[in-house]
C-alpha positions in Angstrom: 209.6 48.6 -211.8 211.2 48.3 -215.2 214.9 47.4 -215.3 214.9 47.2 -219.1 212.5 48.8 -221.6 213.0 48.1 -225.3 210.7 49.7 -227.9 210.8 49.1 -231.7 214.5 48.4 -231.6 216.1 47.7 -235.0 219.7 46.6 -235.5 221.6 46.0 -238.7 225.0 44.2 -239.3 226.1 45.9 -242.4 223.2 45.4 -244.8 221.8 42.4 -242.8 218.8 43.0 -240.7 219.3 41.2 -237.4 216.6 42.7 -235.1 213.4 44.0 -236.6 211.5 46.5 -234.4 211.5 44.3 -231.3 209.8 45.4 -228.1 209.8 43.9 -224.6 210.2 44.8 -220.9 212.1 43.1 -218.1 211.2 43.9 -214.5 213.6 44.3 -211.6 214.6 41.0 -210.0 213.4 38.9 -213.0 215.5 36.0 -214.3 215.1 35.9 -218.0 216.2 33.4 -220.6 217.2 34.6 -224.1 216.9 31.7 -226.6 217.1 31.3 -230.3 219.0 29.4 -233.0 222.7 30.1 -233.6 223.0 33.4 -235.5 219.5 34.6 -234.5 220.9 37.7 -232.8 221.1 36.7 -229.1 224.6 38.0 -228.6 223.8 41.1 -230.7 221.0 41.9 -228.3 223.2 41.1 -225.3 225.8 43.6 -226.4 223.2 46.3 -226.9 221.9 45.6 -223.3 225.5 45.9 -222.0 225.9 49.2 -223.7 228.8 48.0 -226.0 226.8 48.8 -229.1 224.2 51.4 -230.0 220.9 50.4 -231.7 220.4 51.4 -235.3 216.8 52.6 -234.6 214.4 52.5 -231.7 214.7 52.9 -228.0 216.6 51.0 -225.3 216.2 52.2 -221.7 217.9 50.7 -218.7 217.2 51.8 -215.1 219.3 54.9 -214.4 222.7 54.3 -212.7 222.1 50.5 -212.7 225.4 48.6 -212.3 225.7 46.1 -215.2 227.8 42.9 -215.2 228.5 41.2 -218.5 230.2 37.8 -219.1 231.6 38.2 -222.6 234.8 37.5 -224.6 237.8 37.5 -222.3 240.1 40.6 -222.8 243.8 39.8 -223.5 245.1 42.6 -221.2 244.3 40.5 -218.2 246.9 37.8 -219.1 249.5 39.3 -216.7 247.0 39.7 -213.9 246.7 37.1 -211.1 243.5 35.2 -210.6 242.9 37.2 -207.4 243.2 40.4 -209.4 240.5 39.3 -211.8 238.2 38.0 -209.1 238.4 41.3 -207.2 238.5 43.7 -210.3 235.0 45.0 -209.7 235.7 45.7 -206.0 238.6 48.0 -206.4 236.7 50.9 -204.8 236.5 48.8 -201.5 240.3 48.5 -201.6 240.5 52.3 -202.1 238.2 52.8 -199.1 240.4 50.5 -197.0 243.5 52.3 -198.0 242.1 55.7 -197.2 240.7 54.4 -193.8 244.2 53.2 -193.0 245.7 56.6 -193.8 243.0 58.3 -191.6 243.8 55.9 -188.7 247.4 57.1 -188.9 246.3 60.7 -188.9 244.1 60.1 -185.8 247.1 58.8 -183.9 249.2 61.8 -184.9 249.8 64.0 -181.9 249.4 67.3 -183.7 246.1 66.4 -185.3 244.8 65.0 -182.1 245.5 68.3 -180.4 243.6 70.3 -183.1 239.9 69.6 -182.2 238.6 71.0 -185.6 241.0 69.0 -187.7 240.4 65.8 -185.7 236.6 66.2 -186.1 237.0 66.4 -189.9 239.1 63.3 -189.9 236.7 61.4 -187.6 233.7 62.4 -189.8 235.5 61.3 -193.0 236.5 58.1 -191.3 233.0 57.4 -190.1 231.5 58.0 -193.5 234.0 55.7 -195.2 233.6 53.0 -192.6 229.8 53.1 -193.1 230.1 52.8 -196.9 232.7 50.1 -196.5 230.4 48.1 -194.2 227.2 48.6 -196.3 229.0 47.5 -199.5 230.3 44.3 -197.9 233.9 45.3 -197.3 234.3 43.4 -194.1 233.0 40.2 -195.8 235.0 40.8 -199.0 237.5 37.9 -198.7 234.7 35.5 -197.5 232.5 36.5 -200.4 235.3 35.9 -202.9 236.1 32.5 -201.3 232.5 31.4 -201.3 231.8 32.1 -204.9 235.2 30.9 -206.1 234.8 27.6 -204.2 231.3 27.2 -205.7 232.8 27.4 -209.2 235.6 25.0 -208.4 238.4 27.7 -208.2 240.7 26.8 -205.4 242.7 29.2 -203.2 245.9 27.7 -204.6 245.0 29.2 -208.0 244.6 32.8 -206.6 248.3 33.6 -207.3 248.5 32.0 -210.8 248.6 34.4 -213.7 245.3 34.6 -215.6 247.0 34.0 -218.9 248.3 30.6 -217.8 244.8 29.2 -217.3 243.0 27.1 -220.0 240.0 28.7 -221.8 237.5 26.9 -219.6 239.3 27.9 -216.4 239.4 31.6 -217.6 235.7 31.5 -218.3 235.0 30.2 -214.8 237.1 32.9 -213.2 235.4 35.6 -215.3 232.0 34.3 -214.3 233.0 34.3 -210.6 234.3 37.9 -210.9 230.8 39.0 -212.1 229.0 37.1 -209.4 231.2 38.6 -206.7 230.3 42.1 -207.7 226.6 41.3 -207.7 225.5 44.0 -210.2 221.8 45.0 -210.4 221.7 43.7 -214.0 223.7 40.5 -214.7 224.1 39.5 -218.4 225.4 35.9 -218.8 226.2 34.3 -222.2 226.4 30.5 -221.8 227.4 30.6 -218.1 227.2 26.7 -217.7 229.9 26.1 -220.4 232.9 24.4 -218.8 231.0 23.6 -215.6 230.4 20.1 -214.4 227.1 19.0 -212.9 227.9 19.9 -209.3 229.0 23.4 -210.2 226.0 23.9 -212.5 223.7 23.0 -209.7 225.5 25.4 -207.4 225.1 28.2 -210.0 221.4 27.4 -210.3 220.9 27.9 -206.5 223.0 31.1 -206.6 221.0 32.6 -209.4 217.6 31.6 -208.0 218.5 33.5 -204.8 220.2 36.4 -206.6 218.4 39.7 -205.7 219.3 41.4 -209.0 218.0 41.0 -212.6 219.5 38.3 -214.8 219.4 37.9 -218.6 220.8 34.5 -219.6 221.7 33.1 -223.0 221.9 29.3 -222.6 221.2 26.1 -224.5 220.9 24.1 -221.2 217.2 23.6 -221.1 217.2 21.9 -217.7 219.1 24.8 -216.2 216.7 27.3 -217.7 213.7 25.4 -216.4 215.2 25.6 -212.8 216.3 29.2 -212.9 214.3 31.6 -215.1 210.9 33.1 -214.7 210.5 34.5 -218.2 211.7 33.4 -221.7 212.4 35.6 -224.7 213.0 33.9 -228.1 214.5 35.7 -231.1 213.3 34.2 -234.4 213.5 35.8 -237.8 214.5 39.1 -236.2 211.4 39.2 -234.0 211.0 38.4 -230.3 208.3 36.3 -228.6 207.9 36.4 -224.8 206.2 34.0 -222.3 206.3 33.4 -218.6 208.2 30.4 -217.2 211.2 28.4 -218.3 212.1 26.7 -221.5 209.5 23.8 -221.3 206.6 26.2 -220.4 207.7 28.6 -223.2 207.7 25.8 -225.8 204.3 24.6 -224.7 203.0 28.2 -225.0 204.7 28.6 -228.4 203.1 25.5 -229.8 199.7 26.8 -228.8 200.4 30.2 -230.2 201.6 28.8 -233.6 198.6 26.6 -233.9 196.3 29.5 -233.2 198.1 31.8 -235.6 198.0 29.1 -238.3 194.2 28.7 -237.8 193.8 32.5 -238.1 196.0 32.6 -241.2 193.9 29.9 -242.8 190.7 31.7 -242.0 192.0 35.0 -243.4 193.2 33.3 -246.6 189.7 32.0 -247.2 188.3 35.6 -246.8 191.0 37.0 -249.1 190.3 34.3 -251.7 186.6 35.1 -251.6 187.2 38.8 -251.9 189.5 38.4 -254.9 186.8 36.2 -256.6 184.2 38.9 -255.8 186.4 41.7 -257.2 187.0 39.6 -260.4 183.3 38.9 -260.8 182.2 42.6 -260.2 184.7 43.8 -262.8 183.4 41.2 -265.2 179.8 42.4 -264.6 181.0 45.9 -265.3 182.5 45.1 -268.6 179.5 43.0 -269.8 176.8 45.5 -268.7 178.8 48.7 -269.0 177.7 49.7 -265.5 180.2 51.9 -263.7 178.8 51.1 -260.3 180.3 47.5 -260.5 183.8 49.0 -261.1 183.4 51.3 -258.2 182.3 48.5 -255.9 185.2 46.4 -257.1 187.7 49.3 -256.5 186.3 49.8 -253.0 186.7 46.1 -252.2 190.3 46.2 -253.5 191.1 49.1 -251.3 189.7 47.2 -248.3 191.8 44.2 -249.2 195.0 46.4 -249.4 194.2 47.9 -246.0 193.7 44.5 -244.4 196.5 43.6 -241.9 197.7 40.2 -243.2 198.3 37.4 -240.7 201.9 36.1 -241.2 202.0 32.5 -242.2 203.7 30.8 -239.2 206.5 28.3 -239.8 205.3 25.2 -237.9 208.4 23.1 -238.7 211.7 24.9 -239.3 214.5 23.3 -241.2 216.9 21.5 -238.9 219.8 19.1 -239.1 218.8 15.6 -240.3 220.8 13.2 -238.1 219.8 10.0 -240.1 221.3 7.3 -237.8 221.1 3.8 -239.3 223.8 1.2 -238.5 225.0 -0.8 -241.4 225.1 -4.0 -239.4 224.1 -5.0 -235.9 226.6 -6.3 -233.4 226.2 -9.3 -231.1 224.1 -9.0 -227.9 227.1 -8.3 -225.7 228.9 -5.2 -227.1 231.6 -4.7 -224.6 232.5 -5.9 -221.1 235.3 -4.5 -218.9 236.2 -5.6 -215.4 238.4 -4.2 -212.6 240.0 -1.6 -214.9 242.7 0.4 -213.2 244.4 3.5 -214.7 246.8 5.8 -212.9 248.6 9.0 -214.1 251.8 9.0 -211.9 250.7 8.8 -208.3 247.1 9.7 -209.1 244.7 6.8 -209.7 241.9 7.8 -211.9 240.1 4.4 -212.4 240.0 2.1 -209.4 238.5 -1.2 -210.5 235.8 0.1 -212.8 233.6 -2.6 -214.3 230.7 -2.4 -216.7 228.7 -4.3 -219.3 227.3 -2.7 -222.5 224.6 -4.6 -224.4 223.2 -4.1 -227.9 220.5 -1.4 -228.2 221.2 0.2 -224.8 221.3 4.0 -224.4 223.7 4.7 -221.5 225.0 8.1 -220.3 228.3 8.3 -218.4 228.2 11.0 -215.7 230.7 12.2 -213.1 232.5 15.4 -212.0 235.3 17.0 -214.0 238.4 15.0 -213.7 236.6 11.8 -212.5 238.0 9.8 -215.4 235.2 9.7 -218.0 237.4 10.6 -221.0 240.0 8.2 -219.6 237.5 5.3 -219.7 236.6 6.3 -223.3 240.3 6.2 -224.3 240.5 2.7 -222.8 237.4 1.6 -224.8 238.9 3.1 -227.9 242.2 1.3 -227.4 244.1 4.6 -227.2 245.1 3.9 -223.6 246.2 0.6 -222.1 244.9 0.1 -218.6 247.4 -0.7 -215.8 245.3 -3.8 -214.9 241.9 -5.3 -215.7 240.3 -6.8 -218.7 238.3 -5.5 -221.7 236.4 -7.8 -224.1 234.6 -6.7 -227.2 231.6 -8.6 -228.7 231.3 -9.7 -232.3 230.8 -7.4 -235.3 231.2 -4.2 -233.2 231.8 -1.2 -235.4 232.7 1.9 -233.2 232.0 5.5 -234.1 233.6 8.1 -231.8 232.9 11.8 -231.3 235.5 13.5 -229.2 234.6 16.5 -227.0 237.5 18.6 -228.3 239.1 18.0 -231.7 240.9 20.5 -233.7 240.8 20.4 -237.6 244.1 19.1 -239.1 244.0 21.7 -241.8 241.9 24.8 -240.7 242.2 26.3 -244.3 240.5 23.3 -245.9 236.9 24.0 -247.0 233.9 22.1 -245.5 233.4 20.4 -248.8 237.1 19.4 -249.1 237.2 18.2 -245.6 234.1 16.0 -246.0 235.1 14.6 -249.4 238.6 13.8 -248.1 237.2 11.8 -245.2 234.5 9.8 -247.0 235.7 9.8 -250.7 232.5 10.7 -252.5 231.8 12.9 -255.6 231.1 16.6 -255.1 227.4 16.4 -255.9 226.8 13.6 -253.4 228.9 15.4 -250.8 226.8 18.6 -251.2 223.6 16.6 -250.9 224.8 15.0 -247.6 226.1 18.2 -246.2 222.8 20.0 -246.9 221.0 17.6 -244.5 223.3 19.1 -241.8 222.5 22.7 -242.7 225.7 23.2 -244.9 224.3 24.3 -248.2 225.1 26.9 -250.9 228.2 28.9 -250.2 228.4 27.5 -246.6 230.2 24.4 -248.0 233.0 26.7 -249.3 233.8 28.2 -245.9 237.0 26.9 -244.3 236.7 24.6 -241.3 238.8 27.0 -239.2 236.0 29.6 -239.7 233.2 27.4 -238.3 231.6 28.0 -234.9 231.7 25.4 -232.2 228.2 24.2 -233.1 228.9 24.1 -236.9 232.1 22.1 -236.3 230.2 19.6 -234.1 227.5 19.2 -236.8 230.2 18.6 -239.4 231.9 15.9 -237.3 228.5 14.3 -236.6 227.8 14.2 -240.4 231.0 12.4 -240.9 230.4 10.0 -238.0 226.8 9.2 -239.2 227.9 8.5 -242.8 230.1 5.7 -241.5 227.0 3.9 -240.1 228.6 2.4 -236.9 226.5 0.2 -234.6 228.2 1.6 -231.4 228.4 5.3 -230.8 230.8 6.7 -228.2 229.8 10.4 -227.8 231.8 12.7 -225.6 229.6 15.8 -224.8 227.7 15.6 -228.1 225.4 18.5 -227.4 228.2 21.0 -226.6 227.9 24.1 -228.7 224.8 22.9 -230.5 221.8 25.2 -230.4 218.5 23.9 -228.9 217.0 23.0 -232.3 220.0 20.8 -233.2 220.1 19.2 -229.7 216.4 18.2 -230.1 217.1 16.8 -233.6 220.0 14.8 -232.3 217.9 13.5 -229.4 215.1 12.3 -231.7 217.7 10.5 -234.0 219.4 8.8 -231.1 216.1 7.6 -229.6 215.2 6.0 -232.9 218.8 4.6 -233.5 218.8 0.8 -233.5 222.4 0.5 -232.4 224.1 1.1 -229.0 225.0 4.5 -227.5 227.4 5.3 -224.7 227.5 9.1 -224.2 229.3 11.4 -221.7 227.1 14.3 -221.0 226.3 17.0 -218.3 223.2 18.0 -220.3 220.5 16.8 -217.9 217.6 17.4 -220.4 219.5 15.3 -223.0 220.1 12.6 -220.4 216.4 12.5 -219.5 215.4 12.2 -223.2 217.9 9.5 -224.1 219.1 7.2 -221.3 218.0 3.8 -220.2 220.8 3.7 -217.6 223.2 6.1 -216.0 226.8 5.1 -215.3 228.1 7.3 -212.4 231.9 7.4 -212.2 232.7 8.3 -208.6 236.1 8.0 -207.0 237.3 5.7 -209.8 234.5 3.2 -209.6 231.4 2.8 -211.8 228.0 2.7 -210.2 225.0 1.8 -212.4 221.6 3.5 -212.0 218.5 2.4 -213.9 216.5 5.0 -215.9 217.2 8.6 -216.8 218.6 11.6 -215.0 215.6 12.2 -212.8 215.7 8.5 -211.7 219.4 8.8 -211.0 219.1 12.0 -209.0 216.2 10.6 -206.9 218.1 7.4 -206.1 221.3 9.4 -205.2 219.3 11.6 -202.9 217.6 8.5 -201.3 221.0 6.9 -200.7 222.5 10.1 -199.3 219.6 10.5 -196.9 219.7 6.9 -195.8 223.5 7.2 -195.2 223.0 10.3 -193.1 220.3 8.7 -191.0 222.5 5.7 -190.2 225.4 8.0 -189.1 223.2 10.0 -186.8 222.6 8.9 -183.2 219.6 6.5 -183.2 219.8 6.4 -187.0 217.5 4.2 -189.0 217.9 2.5 -192.4 214.2 2.7 -193.1 214.2 6.5 -193.4 211.1 8.1 -194.9 211.6 8.8 -198.5 209.6 10.9 -201.0 207.0 8.8 -202.8 208.2 10.0 -206.1 211.8 8.8 -205.3 210.5 5.5 -204.2 208.5 5.0 -207.4 211.4 6.0 -209.6 213.8 3.7 -207.8 211.5 0.7 -208.6 211.3 1.4 -212.3 212.9 -1.0 -214.7 215.0 -0.5 -217.8 212.7 -2.6 -219.9 210.8 0.5 -221.0 211.4 1.8 -224.5 212.7 5.3 -225.2 209.2 6.6 -226.0 207.9 5.3 -222.7 210.7 7.0 -220.9 209.9 10.2 -222.8 206.3 10.0 -221.8 207.2 9.3 -218.1 209.4 12.4 -218.1 206.5 14.6 -219.2 204.1 13.3 -216.5 203.7 15.8 -213.7 201.9 15.3 -210.4 198.8 17.5 -209.7 199.2 20.5 -207.5 197.4 18.7 -204.6 199.7 15.6 -204.9 202.8 17.9 -205.2 201.6 19.9 -202.1 201.1 16.7 -200.1 204.6 15.4 -201.1 206.1 18.7 -200.2 204.6 18.6 -196.7 205.9 15.1 -196.1 209.4 16.0 -197.4 209.6 19.2 -195.3 208.6 17.2 -192.2 211.3 14.6 -193.0 214.0 17.3 -193.5 212.9 19.0 -190.2 213.5 15.7 -188.4 216.9 15.2 -189.8 217.9 18.8 -189.0 216.7 18.3 -185.4 218.8 15.2 -185.1 221.8 17.0 -186.4 221.2 20.0 -184.1 221.0 17.6 -181.2 224.3 16.0 -182.2 226.0 19.4 -182.7 224.8 20.6 -179.2 225.8 17.4 -177.3 228.6 15.8 -179.3 230.0 18.8 -181.2 231.7 20.5 -178.2 233.5 17.3 -177.4 235.1 16.9 -180.8 238.8 17.6 -180.6 241.1 19.2 -183.2 242.1 15.9 -184.7 238.5 15.2 -185.8 237.5 18.8 -186.8 236.7 17.5 -190.3 233.8 15.5 -188.8 232.4 18.6 -187.1 232.6 20.6 -190.4 231.0 17.7 -192.3 228.0 17.6 -189.8 227.6 21.4 -190.0 227.7 21.3 -193.9 225.1 18.5 -193.9 222.9 20.6 -191.6 223.2 23.7 -193.8 222.5 21.7 -197.0 219.4 20.1 -195.4 218.2 23.5 -194.2 218.7 25.1 -197.7 216.7 22.2 -199.2 213.9 22.6 -196.7 213.7 26.4 -197.3 213.4 25.9 -201.0 210.6 23.3 -200.6 208.9 25.5 -198.1 208.8 28.4 -200.5 207.3 26.1 -203.2 204.7 24.8 -200.7 203.7 28.3 -199.7 203.3 29.3 -203.4 201.1 26.3 -204.1 199.1 27.0 -201.0 
């Protein structure tokens, strides 16, 4: 059944045409990605779906009485609310039910009402109806539901009493996202939901949305996230929409085939049109020479047929995108940087606990870790902005560092883009305009103030400045933040071809897969090195976690059965070039191989679950209160394994 039906919808912003007679349908329960370049009209369409704006022309129908949740700009009136007020804002009717039920309970205990059979019957019937609605809508699990979702998004109970206005922008976004997930509307509209989430929270959100019973429409530039969550992708391009089944990768594969087919049709039609025009010209020439009217009539008939012909639009195979021309001016020595046993503490909190690492010329390394693990602190140590409490840091020869901070406010927001760039690099206006045009700042765009730039435009401008300096070591803190997908892919291509050294902090798993030779995982203040890209890193982490669990269980073994794919990835070396890594990423096992691996993995998980169940039945009841954390840990491990098994089982059934 349709949740959303859009037919020939047109939307203007002033005189600008944003959406041009678009049509699409979204079924109940579908998870849909809404993608497109910055400024393509994604947020405009989302506001129309939320009912905040009305379409200029066309039809937009949403299932009658469907409850809609929309993660949008944060309203200022909530500043005085507590975090708990915001989290429970969509469940106020349950609080009203509970209040009325309490009042009815008091009435039932009243002697006079109890003596009046008719009045007591009315009270009992009203109480029964309220209790049934309260139970059906999850009233008895209200606090547990709030805690579960808040915890999943890293919102602790200690924050429930804080005022919403006292939180940072990222924290406010997380709370608003949690408030929508708690309500569980039939139609959930999410605009960049993974912003301000670390990897663990992003993976939690992926699992939540995959199991979500309602319909989701998601704007996101996180391609890995879209591949794991959505079942349909809608792209807005030049005011039109294009739809295909599957996530981002499947959509782009389908788009490439569609564009090539359209281009072939366009070329064939152009040949026909050219031939018809030549024939018309020849017939008219024959008519003039021979004075025969029938040649003119035939030419006129052919001209009308040409005018009635539905012209195939010439597809744009390669759209203009930012040109990140990365060429270091000079190369550094083989050893770029070496740090050993670096310790950093903020008061009583130790952030880095003996972190050690080696960075060599030409390496592409991504630094990963949860929020607050110390990634930016390590960058500050490398930049010389922070002196470590202990440890050593040695730089190699001829190292020229270029640094892109995650968050950096412009010194003078009223300065134009052109003034800002010329002030930093000291070039003439004509040369500055030429450089800025390569980063999509051309025409009147260079006269906009830097304070007016979007997050993606500000990042592109800072990257333009960084690249102009031609460093041979790039330290990049979340470089893909705020960039649209096209700009992310252009940056990935440039970094892969870059001859220098790259150390980047990133939670963008697609970016990590495309770029990295190594992953540095900062965990509890220590640095652990994994060879390969994100998929290699994830497989090795899962392997180590499974082996650790097997050793801890009664009769545990070190030689636990591992997925063949994980074994293969763990053995891969870093000698492969970026192109080889890129090719390996795109390799997918056949359905038969995948099915066989799923069977083995499901069997392995079942064995682990049975071992844990045995421990919980025999040892669990004997655990005393002083070691309750161990019991909770074992139970959480069992639940995690069971969830993983169920997910793989569903995939196996689908393949079968």
